mmCIF file of the C-alpha atoms, coordinates in Angstrom:
data_MODEL
# 
_entry.id   MODEL 
# 
loop_
_atom_site.group_PDB 
_atom_site.id 
_atom_site.type_symbol 
_atom_site.label_atom_id 
_atom_site.label_alt_id 
_atom_site.label_comp_id 
_atom_site.label_asym_id 
_atom_site.label_entity_id 
_atom_site.label_seq_id 
_atom_site.pdbx_PDB_ins_code 
_atom_site.Cartn_x 
_atom_site.Cartn_y 
_atom_site.Cartn_z 
_atom_site.occupancy 
_atom_site.B_iso_or_equiv 
_atom_site.pdbx_formal_charge 
_atom_site.auth_seq_id 
_atom_site.auth_comp_id 
_atom_site.auth_asym_id 
_atom_site.auth_atom_id 
_atom_site.pdbx_PDB_model_num 
ATOM 1   C CA . ASP A 1 1   ? -54.957 -22.167 -78.309  1.00 0.00 ? 1   ASP A CA 1 
ATOM 2   C CA . TYR A 1 2   ? -58.538 -23.352 -78.573  1.00 0.00 ? 2   TYR A CA 1 
ATOM 3   C CA . LEU A 1 3   ? -61.610 -23.056 -80.728  1.00 0.00 ? 3   LEU A CA 1 
ATOM 4   C CA . LEU A 1 4   ? -64.915 -22.075 -79.172  1.00 0.00 ? 4   LEU A CA 1 
ATOM 5   C CA . PHE A 1 5   ? -68.562 -23.013 -79.632  1.00 0.00 ? 5   PHE A CA 1 
ATOM 6   C CA . VAL A 1 6   ? -71.111 -20.883 -77.773  1.00 0.00 ? 6   VAL A CA 1 
ATOM 7   C CA . GLY A 1 7   ? -74.790 -21.700 -77.998  1.00 0.00 ? 7   GLY A CA 1 
ATOM 8   C CA . ARG A 1 8   ? -77.605 -23.973 -76.994  1.00 0.00 ? 8   ARG A CA 1 
ATOM 9   C CA . LEU A 1 9   ? -76.716 -27.633 -77.282  1.00 0.00 ? 9   LEU A CA 1 
ATOM 10  C CA . VAL A 1 10  ? -79.370 -28.410 -79.862  1.00 0.00 ? 10  VAL A CA 1 
ATOM 11  C CA . HIS A 1 11  ? -78.967 -30.096 -83.239  1.00 0.00 ? 11  HIS A CA 1 
ATOM 12  C CA . ARG A 1 12  ? -79.799 -27.020 -85.357  1.00 0.00 ? 12  ARG A CA 1 
ATOM 13  C CA . LYS A 1 13  ? -76.987 -24.982 -83.734  1.00 0.00 ? 13  LYS A CA 1 
ATOM 14  C CA . GLY A 1 14  ? -74.466 -27.634 -84.866  1.00 0.00 ? 14  GLY A CA 1 
ATOM 15  C CA . PRO A 1 15  ? -72.285 -28.230 -81.792  1.00 0.00 ? 15  PRO A CA 1 
ATOM 16  C CA . HIS A 1 16  ? -71.510 -31.723 -83.094  1.00 0.00 ? 16  HIS A CA 1 
ATOM 17  C CA . VAL A 1 17  ? -70.384 -30.164 -86.397  1.00 0.00 ? 17  VAL A CA 1 
ATOM 18  C CA . ALA A 1 18  ? -68.119 -27.784 -84.469  1.00 0.00 ? 18  ALA A CA 1 
ATOM 19  C CA . ALA A 1 19  ? -66.574 -30.824 -82.755  1.00 0.00 ? 19  ALA A CA 1 
ATOM 20  C CA . GLU A 1 20  ? -65.956 -32.531 -86.108  1.00 0.00 ? 20  GLU A CA 1 
ATOM 21  C CA . VAL A 1 21  ? -64.366 -29.414 -87.595  1.00 0.00 ? 21  VAL A CA 1 
ATOM 22  C CA . ALA A 1 22  ? -62.134 -28.973 -84.548  1.00 0.00 ? 22  ALA A CA 1 
ATOM 23  C CA . GLU A 1 23  ? -61.096 -32.630 -84.633  1.00 0.00 ? 23  GLU A CA 1 
ATOM 24  C CA . ARG A 1 24  ? -60.283 -32.474 -88.362  1.00 0.00 ? 24  ARG A CA 1 
ATOM 25  C CA . ALA A 1 25  ? -58.246 -29.305 -87.735  1.00 0.00 ? 25  ALA A CA 1 
ATOM 26  C CA . GLY A 1 26  ? -56.421 -30.982 -84.836  1.00 0.00 ? 26  GLY A CA 1 
ATOM 27  C CA . ARG A 1 27  ? -57.608 -28.354 -82.365  1.00 0.00 ? 27  ARG A CA 1 
ATOM 28  C CA . ARG A 1 28  ? -59.157 -28.318 -78.914  1.00 0.00 ? 28  ARG A CA 1 
ATOM 29  C CA . LEU A 1 29  ? -62.796 -27.168 -78.728  1.00 0.00 ? 29  LEU A CA 1 
ATOM 30  C CA . LEU A 1 30  ? -64.361 -25.503 -75.704  1.00 0.00 ? 30  LEU A CA 1 
ATOM 31  C CA . VAL A 1 31  ? -68.143 -25.792 -75.649  1.00 0.00 ? 31  VAL A CA 1 
ATOM 32  C CA . ALA A 1 32  ? -70.118 -23.183 -73.716  1.00 0.00 ? 32  ALA A CA 1 
ATOM 33  C CA . GLY A 1 33  ? -73.877 -23.244 -73.472  1.00 0.00 ? 33  GLY A CA 1 
ATOM 34  C CA . GLN A 1 34  ? -76.928 -24.691 -71.848  1.00 0.00 ? 34  GLN A CA 1 
ATOM 35  C CA . GLY A 1 35  ? -78.632 -27.979 -72.502  1.00 0.00 ? 35  GLY A CA 1 
ATOM 36  C CA . ALA A 1 36  ? -76.177 -30.687 -71.396  1.00 0.00 ? 36  ALA A CA 1 
ATOM 37  C CA . THR A 1 37  ? -77.775 -33.496 -69.422  1.00 0.00 ? 37  THR A CA 1 
ATOM 38  C CA . HIS A 1 38  ? -74.629 -35.562 -68.877  1.00 0.00 ? 38  HIS A CA 1 
ATOM 39  C CA . VAL A 1 39  ? -70.976 -34.606 -69.103  1.00 0.00 ? 39  VAL A CA 1 
ATOM 40  C CA . GLU A 1 40  ? -67.885 -36.760 -68.782  1.00 0.00 ? 40  GLU A CA 1 
ATOM 41  C CA . ARG A 1 41  ? -64.392 -36.511 -70.177  1.00 0.00 ? 41  ARG A CA 1 
ATOM 42  C CA . GLY A 1 42  ? -64.670 -36.425 -73.964  1.00 0.00 ? 42  GLY A CA 1 
ATOM 43  C CA . ARG A 1 43  ? -68.461 -36.691 -74.011  1.00 0.00 ? 43  ARG A CA 1 
ATOM 44  C CA . ILE A 1 44  ? -71.248 -34.125 -73.760  1.00 0.00 ? 44  ILE A CA 1 
ATOM 45  C CA . VAL A 1 45  ? -74.816 -35.417 -73.957  1.00 0.00 ? 45  VAL A CA 1 
ATOM 46  C CA . ALA A 1 46  ? -77.872 -33.241 -74.598  1.00 0.00 ? 46  ALA A CA 1 
ATOM 47  C CA . PRO A 1 47  ? -81.408 -34.329 -75.565  1.00 0.00 ? 47  PRO A CA 1 
ATOM 48  C CA . GLU A 1 48  ? -80.863 -33.656 -79.299  1.00 0.00 ? 48  GLU A CA 1 
ATOM 49  C CA . VAL A 1 49  ? -77.138 -34.168 -79.751  1.00 0.00 ? 49  VAL A CA 1 
ATOM 50  C CA . THR A 1 50  ? -74.094 -35.973 -78.370  1.00 0.00 ? 50  THR A CA 1 
ATOM 51  C CA . ILE A 1 51  ? -70.654 -34.421 -78.794  1.00 0.00 ? 51  ILE A CA 1 
ATOM 52  C CA . GLU A 1 52  ? -67.686 -36.757 -78.442  1.00 0.00 ? 52  GLU A CA 1 
ATOM 53  C CA . GLY A 1 53  ? -63.920 -36.612 -78.606  1.00 0.00 ? 53  GLY A CA 1 
ATOM 54  C CA . ASP A 1 54  ? -60.887 -36.165 -76.379  1.00 0.00 ? 54  ASP A CA 1 
ATOM 55  C CA . HIS A 1 55  ? -60.431 -32.725 -77.947  1.00 0.00 ? 55  HIS A CA 1 
ATOM 56  C CA . VAL A 1 56  ? -63.777 -31.471 -76.554  1.00 0.00 ? 56  VAL A CA 1 
ATOM 57  C CA . GLU A 1 57  ? -64.219 -29.752 -73.184  1.00 0.00 ? 57  GLU A CA 1 
ATOM 58  C CA . TYR A 1 58  ? -67.522 -28.529 -71.748  1.00 0.00 ? 58  TYR A CA 1 
ATOM 59  C CA . VAL A 1 59  ? -67.360 -25.284 -69.773  1.00 0.00 ? 59  VAL A CA 1 
ATOM 60  C CA . GLY A 1 60  ? -71.114 -25.032 -69.208  1.00 0.00 ? 60  GLY A CA 1 
ATOM 61  C CA . PRO A 1 61  ? -73.337 -21.974 -69.410  1.00 0.00 ? 61  PRO A CA 1 
ATOM 62  C CA . VAL A 1 62  ? -71.280 -18.812 -68.965  1.00 0.00 ? 62  VAL A CA 1 
ATOM 63  C CA . GLY A 1 63  ? -72.108 -15.282 -67.884  1.00 0.00 ? 63  GLY A CA 1 
ATOM 64  C CA . VAL A 1 64  ? -71.238 -12.107 -69.746  1.00 0.00 ? 64  VAL A CA 1 
ATOM 65  C CA . GLU A 1 65  ? -67.725 -11.643 -68.343  1.00 0.00 ? 65  GLU A CA 1 
ATOM 66  C CA . GLU A 1 66  ? -66.640 -15.266 -68.761  1.00 0.00 ? 66  GLU A CA 1 
ATOM 67  C CA . ARG A 1 67  ? -68.147 -15.343 -72.244  1.00 0.00 ? 67  ARG A CA 1 
ATOM 68  C CA . ALA A 1 68  ? -66.170 -12.228 -73.224  1.00 0.00 ? 68  ALA A CA 1 
ATOM 69  C CA . ARG A 1 69  ? -62.967 -13.736 -71.805  1.00 0.00 ? 69  ARG A CA 1 
ATOM 70  C CA . LEU A 1 70  ? -63.485 -17.039 -73.643  1.00 0.00 ? 70  LEU A CA 1 
ATOM 71  C CA . MET A 1 71  ? -64.233 -15.254 -76.906  1.00 0.00 ? 71  MET A CA 1 
ATOM 72  C CA . ALA A 1 72  ? -61.282 -12.872 -76.713  1.00 0.00 ? 72  ALA A CA 1 
ATOM 73  C CA . ARG A 1 73  ? -58.821 -15.708 -76.089  1.00 0.00 ? 73  ARG A CA 1 
ATOM 74  C CA . ALA A 1 74  ? -60.133 -18.166 -78.687  1.00 0.00 ? 74  ALA A CA 1 
ATOM 75  C CA . THR A 1 75  ? -58.378 -18.696 -82.005  1.00 0.00 ? 75  THR A CA 1 
ATOM 76  C CA . ALA A 1 76  ? -61.810 -18.697 -83.669  1.00 0.00 ? 76  ALA A CA 1 
ATOM 77  C CA . ILE A 1 77  ? -65.440 -19.221 -82.814  1.00 0.00 ? 77  ILE A CA 1 
ATOM 78  C CA . ILE A 1 78  ? -67.191 -21.948 -84.766  1.00 0.00 ? 78  ILE A CA 1 
ATOM 79  C CA . VAL A 1 79  ? -70.832 -21.214 -85.661  1.00 0.00 ? 79  VAL A CA 1 
ATOM 80  C CA . PRO A 1 80  ? -71.969 -24.105 -87.861  1.00 0.00 ? 80  PRO A CA 1 
ATOM 81  C CA . THR A 1 81  ? -75.730 -23.655 -87.740  1.00 0.00 ? 81  THR A CA 1 
ATOM 82  C CA . LEU A 1 82  ? -77.723 -26.139 -89.757  1.00 0.00 ? 82  LEU A CA 1 
ATOM 83  C CA . TYR A 1 83  ? -80.650 -23.803 -90.394  1.00 0.00 ? 83  TYR A CA 1 
ATOM 84  C CA . ILE A 1 84  ? -80.924 -20.367 -91.991  1.00 0.00 ? 84  ILE A CA 1 
ATOM 85  C CA . GLU A 1 85  ? -79.580 -18.251 -89.143  1.00 0.00 ? 85  GLU A CA 1 
ATOM 86  C CA . PRO A 1 86  ? -81.390 -14.879 -89.066  1.00 0.00 ? 86  PRO A CA 1 
ATOM 87  C CA . PHE A 1 87  ? -78.462 -12.945 -87.540  1.00 0.00 ? 87  PHE A CA 1 
ATOM 88  C CA . GLY A 1 88  ? -75.998 -15.112 -85.622  1.00 0.00 ? 88  GLY A CA 1 
ATOM 89  C CA . GLY A 1 89  ? -75.216 -12.649 -82.857  1.00 0.00 ? 89  GLY A CA 1 
ATOM 90  C CA . VAL A 1 90  ? -72.605 -14.917 -81.263  1.00 0.00 ? 90  VAL A CA 1 
ATOM 91  C CA . ALA A 1 91  ? -70.413 -14.600 -84.378  1.00 0.00 ? 91  ALA A CA 1 
ATOM 92  C CA . VAL A 1 92  ? -70.647 -10.803 -84.294  1.00 0.00 ? 92  VAL A CA 1 
ATOM 93  C CA . GLU A 1 93  ? -70.003 -10.788 -80.552  1.00 0.00 ? 93  GLU A CA 1 
ATOM 94  C CA . ALA A 1 94  ? -66.838 -12.828 -81.075  1.00 0.00 ? 94  ALA A CA 1 
ATOM 95  C CA . MET A 1 95  ? -65.689 -10.549 -83.898  1.00 0.00 ? 95  MET A CA 1 
ATOM 96  C CA . LEU A 1 96  ? -66.196 -7.538  -81.610  1.00 0.00 ? 96  LEU A CA 1 
ATOM 97  C CA . SER A 1 97  ? -63.774 -9.332  -79.267  1.00 0.00 ? 97  SER A CA 1 
ATOM 98  C CA . GLY A 1 98  ? -61.256 -9.646  -82.112  1.00 0.00 ? 98  GLY A CA 1 
ATOM 99  C CA . THR A 1 99  ? -61.979 -13.334 -82.675  1.00 0.00 ? 99  THR A CA 1 
ATOM 100 C CA . PRO A 1 100 ? -62.778 -14.436 -86.233  1.00 0.00 ? 100 PRO A CA 1 
ATOM 101 C CA . ALA A 1 101 ? -65.814 -16.579 -86.961  1.00 0.00 ? 101 ALA A CA 1 
ATOM 102 C CA . VAL A 1 102 ? -65.760 -19.849 -88.866  1.00 0.00 ? 102 VAL A CA 1 
ATOM 103 C CA . ALA A 1 103 ? -69.368 -20.218 -89.955  1.00 0.00 ? 103 ALA A CA 1 
ATOM 104 C CA . SER A 1 104 ? -71.823 -22.044 -92.158  1.00 0.00 ? 104 SER A CA 1 
ATOM 105 C CA . ASP A 1 105 ? -72.011 -20.511 -95.623  1.00 0.00 ? 105 ASP A CA 1 
ATOM 106 C CA . TRP A 1 106 ? -75.692 -19.552 -95.535  1.00 0.00 ? 106 TRP A CA 1 
ATOM 107 C CA . GLY A 1 107 ? -78.179 -17.391 -93.698  1.00 0.00 ? 107 GLY A CA 1 
ATOM 108 C CA . ALA A 1 108 ? -76.930 -14.204 -92.089  1.00 0.00 ? 108 ALA A CA 1 
ATOM 109 C CA . PHE A 1 109 ? -73.345 -15.422 -92.157  1.00 0.00 ? 109 PHE A CA 1 
ATOM 110 C CA . ALA A 1 110 ? -73.211 -14.714 -95.885  1.00 0.00 ? 110 ALA A CA 1 
ATOM 111 C CA . GLU A 1 111 ? -73.367 -11.035 -94.843  1.00 0.00 ? 111 GLU A CA 1 
ATOM 112 C CA . THR A 1 112 ? -71.710 -10.956 -91.413  1.00 0.00 ? 112 THR A CA 1 
ATOM 113 C CA . VAL A 1 113 ? -68.733 -13.246 -91.991  1.00 0.00 ? 113 VAL A CA 1 
ATOM 114 C CA . VAL A 1 114 ? -66.607 -11.800 -94.775  1.00 0.00 ? 114 VAL A CA 1 
ATOM 115 C CA . PRO A 1 115 ? -63.821 -14.184 -95.792  1.00 0.00 ? 115 PRO A CA 1 
ATOM 116 C CA . GLY A 1 116 ? -60.407 -12.779 -94.967  1.00 0.00 ? 116 GLY A CA 1 
ATOM 117 C CA . TYR A 1 117 ? -61.792 -9.883  -92.907  1.00 0.00 ? 117 TYR A CA 1 
ATOM 118 C CA . SER A 1 118 ? -64.044 -11.183 -90.142  1.00 0.00 ? 118 SER A CA 1 
ATOM 119 C CA . GLY A 1 119 ? -63.510 -14.930 -90.540  1.00 0.00 ? 119 GLY A CA 1 
ATOM 120 C CA . PHE A 1 120 ? -64.330 -17.625 -93.068  1.00 0.00 ? 120 PHE A CA 1 
ATOM 121 C CA . ARG A 1 121 ? -67.342 -19.664 -94.178  1.00 0.00 ? 121 ARG A CA 1 
ATOM 122 C CA . PHE A 1 122 ? -67.569 -23.354 -95.046  1.00 0.00 ? 122 PHE A CA 1 
ATOM 123 C CA . THR A 1 123 ? -69.887 -25.943 -96.565  1.00 0.00 ? 123 THR A CA 1 
ATOM 124 C CA . THR A 1 124 ? -67.835 -29.129 -96.064  1.00 0.00 ? 124 THR A CA 1 
ATOM 125 C CA . LEU A 1 125 ? -65.777 -30.595 -93.254  1.00 0.00 ? 125 LEU A CA 1 
ATOM 126 C CA . ALA A 1 126 ? -62.533 -30.080 -95.181  1.00 0.00 ? 126 ALA A CA 1 
ATOM 127 C CA . GLU A 1 127 ? -63.417 -26.423 -95.830  1.00 0.00 ? 127 GLU A CA 1 
ATOM 128 C CA . GLY A 1 128 ? -64.226 -25.979 -92.131  1.00 0.00 ? 128 GLY A CA 1 
ATOM 129 C CA . ALA A 1 129 ? -60.863 -27.381 -91.048  1.00 0.00 ? 129 ALA A CA 1 
ATOM 130 C CA . ARG A 1 130 ? -59.059 -25.202 -93.589  1.00 0.00 ? 130 ARG A CA 1 
ATOM 131 C CA . ALA A 1 131 ? -61.054 -22.171 -92.431  1.00 0.00 ? 131 ALA A CA 1 
ATOM 132 C CA . VAL A 1 132 ? -59.876 -22.762 -88.854  1.00 0.00 ? 132 VAL A CA 1 
ATOM 133 C CA . GLY A 1 133 ? -56.265 -22.621 -90.035  1.00 0.00 ? 133 GLY A CA 1 
ATOM 134 C CA . ASP A 1 134 ? -56.909 -19.519 -92.137  1.00 0.00 ? 134 ASP A CA 1 
ATOM 135 C CA . ALA A 1 135 ? -58.739 -17.783 -89.270  1.00 0.00 ? 135 ALA A CA 1 
ATOM 136 C CA . ALA A 1 136 ? -55.695 -18.245 -87.047  1.00 0.00 ? 136 ALA A CA 1 
ATOM 137 C CA . LEU A 1 137 ? -53.738 -16.020 -89.472  1.00 0.00 ? 137 LEU A CA 1 
ATOM 138 C CA . LEU A 1 138 ? -56.128 -13.056 -89.198  1.00 0.00 ? 138 LEU A CA 1 
ATOM 139 C CA . ASP A 1 139 ? -55.095 -10.071 -87.079  1.00 0.00 ? 139 ASP A CA 1 
ATOM 140 C CA . PRO A 1 140 ? -57.420 -9.828  -84.040  1.00 0.00 ? 140 PRO A CA 1 
ATOM 141 C CA . GLY A 1 141 ? -57.191 -6.024  -84.063  1.00 0.00 ? 141 GLY A CA 1 
ATOM 142 C CA . ALA A 1 142 ? -58.273 -5.894  -87.688  1.00 0.00 ? 142 ALA A CA 1 
ATOM 143 C CA . VAL A 1 143 ? -61.164 -8.304  -87.012  1.00 0.00 ? 143 VAL A CA 1 
ATOM 144 C CA . ARG A 1 144 ? -62.323 -6.131  -84.106  1.00 0.00 ? 144 ARG A CA 1 
ATOM 145 C CA . ASP A 1 145 ? -62.006 -2.903  -86.113  1.00 0.00 ? 145 ASP A CA 1 
ATOM 146 C CA . TRP A 1 146 ? -63.974 -4.455  -88.977  1.00 0.00 ? 146 TRP A CA 1 
ATOM 147 C CA . ALA A 1 147 ? -66.772 -5.503  -86.595  1.00 0.00 ? 147 ALA A CA 1 
ATOM 148 C CA . LEU A 1 148 ? -66.835 -2.168  -84.770  1.00 0.00 ? 148 LEU A CA 1 
ATOM 149 C CA . GLY A 1 149 ? -67.221 -0.364  -88.094  1.00 0.00 ? 149 GLY A CA 1 
ATOM 150 C CA . ARG A 1 150 ? -70.372 -2.362  -88.821  1.00 0.00 ? 150 ARG A CA 1 
ATOM 151 C CA . TYR A 1 151 ? -71.971 -3.408  -85.528  1.00 0.00 ? 151 TYR A CA 1 
ATOM 152 C CA . SER A 1 152 ? -71.012 -0.931  -82.790  1.00 0.00 ? 152 SER A CA 1 
ATOM 153 C CA . LEU A 1 153 ? -73.642 1.393   -81.372  1.00 0.00 ? 153 LEU A CA 1 
ATOM 154 C CA . GLU A 1 154 ? -71.972 4.245   -83.248  1.00 0.00 ? 154 GLU A CA 1 
ATOM 155 C CA . ALA A 1 155 ? -72.320 2.324   -86.509  1.00 0.00 ? 155 ALA A CA 1 
ATOM 156 C CA . VAL A 1 156 ? -75.893 1.055   -86.139  1.00 0.00 ? 156 VAL A CA 1 
ATOM 157 C CA . GLY A 1 157 ? -77.375 3.869   -84.031  1.00 0.00 ? 157 GLY A CA 1 
ATOM 158 C CA . PRO A 1 158 ? -77.918 6.278   -86.950  1.00 0.00 ? 158 PRO A CA 1 
ATOM 159 C CA . ARG A 1 159 ? -79.525 3.500   -89.018  1.00 0.00 ? 159 ARG A CA 1 
ATOM 160 C CA . PHE A 1 160 ? -81.955 2.643   -86.209  1.00 0.00 ? 160 PHE A CA 1 
ATOM 161 C CA . ASP A 1 161 ? -82.710 6.330   -85.727  1.00 0.00 ? 161 ASP A CA 1 
ATOM 162 C CA . ALA A 1 162 ? -83.494 6.745   -89.436  1.00 0.00 ? 162 ALA A CA 1 
ATOM 163 C CA . GLY A 1 163 ? -85.718 3.653   -89.350  1.00 0.00 ? 163 GLY A CA 1 
ATOM 164 C CA . PHE A 1 164 ? -87.669 4.907   -86.345  1.00 0.00 ? 164 PHE A CA 1 
ATOM 165 C CA . ARG A 1 165 ? -88.094 8.296   -88.015  1.00 0.00 ? 165 ARG A CA 1 
ATOM 166 C CA . ARG A 1 166 ? -89.512 6.557   -91.099  1.00 0.00 ? 166 ARG A CA 1 
ATOM 167 C CA . LEU A 1 167 ? -91.922 4.600   -88.916  1.00 0.00 ? 167 LEU A CA 1 
ATOM 168 C CA . ARG A 1 168 ? -93.075 7.775   -87.191  1.00 0.00 ? 168 ARG A CA 1 
ATOM 169 C CA . GLY A 1 169 ? -93.683 9.273   -90.622  1.00 0.00 ? 169 GLY A CA 1 
ATOM 170 C CA . LEU A 1 170 ? -96.201 6.535   -91.424  1.00 0.00 ? 170 LEU A CA 1 
ATOM 171 C CA . TRP A 1 171 ? -98.743 8.344   -89.219  1.00 0.00 ? 171 TRP A CA 1 
ATOM 172 C CA . GLY A 1 172 ? -98.515 11.387  -91.493  1.00 0.00 ? 172 GLY A CA 1 
ATOM 173 C CA . GLU A 1 173 ? -98.045 11.207  -95.249  1.00 0.00 ? 173 GLU A CA 1 
ATOM 174 C CA . GLY A 1 174 ? -96.337 7.789   -94.987  1.00 0.00 ? 174 GLY A CA 1 
ATOM 175 C CA . TRP A 1 175 ? -95.386 6.351   -98.366  1.00 0.00 ? 175 TRP A CA 1 
ATOM 176 C CA . TYR A 1 176 ? -96.320 9.587   -100.107 1.00 0.00 ? 176 TYR A CA 1 
ATOM 177 C CA . ALA A 1 177 ? -94.011 11.813  -98.022  1.00 0.00 ? 177 ALA A CA 1 
# 
């Protein structure tokens, strides 16, 4: 029964926004990632951002296994980046664990987070809190299946193969092939 933020503790990744969304939704937020310089109960300090609230708990940097465990058990992962995220792999990773993403409504998330299927997107604090509640209603198995159908090796492998074949063709007839 927790929300999760995974990422560097820098302003542009929005960990402080995740804390606000979690607080508004009345939920506990676990924060995993590098960059904290001082941690005490209810307060995480990093050079660019301070995250505060009794609902916030810092778990520190985590390895692959702990990360997978945290993701699979979370109600939702919050990925509120404040810049145009080029892919947002942590959201996809969570979805592959069956955990929906609650994400900013721009950048790659406009393609990777499909409302009602893989999570929800938001542009305001109220929308973020509502999205957390809606994400809790999604079926984890359906979220995982949706992500596997788009991001598993079986799904993306043929596309990469086709792309590499096109690149190899540039040495021959290229565009004119």
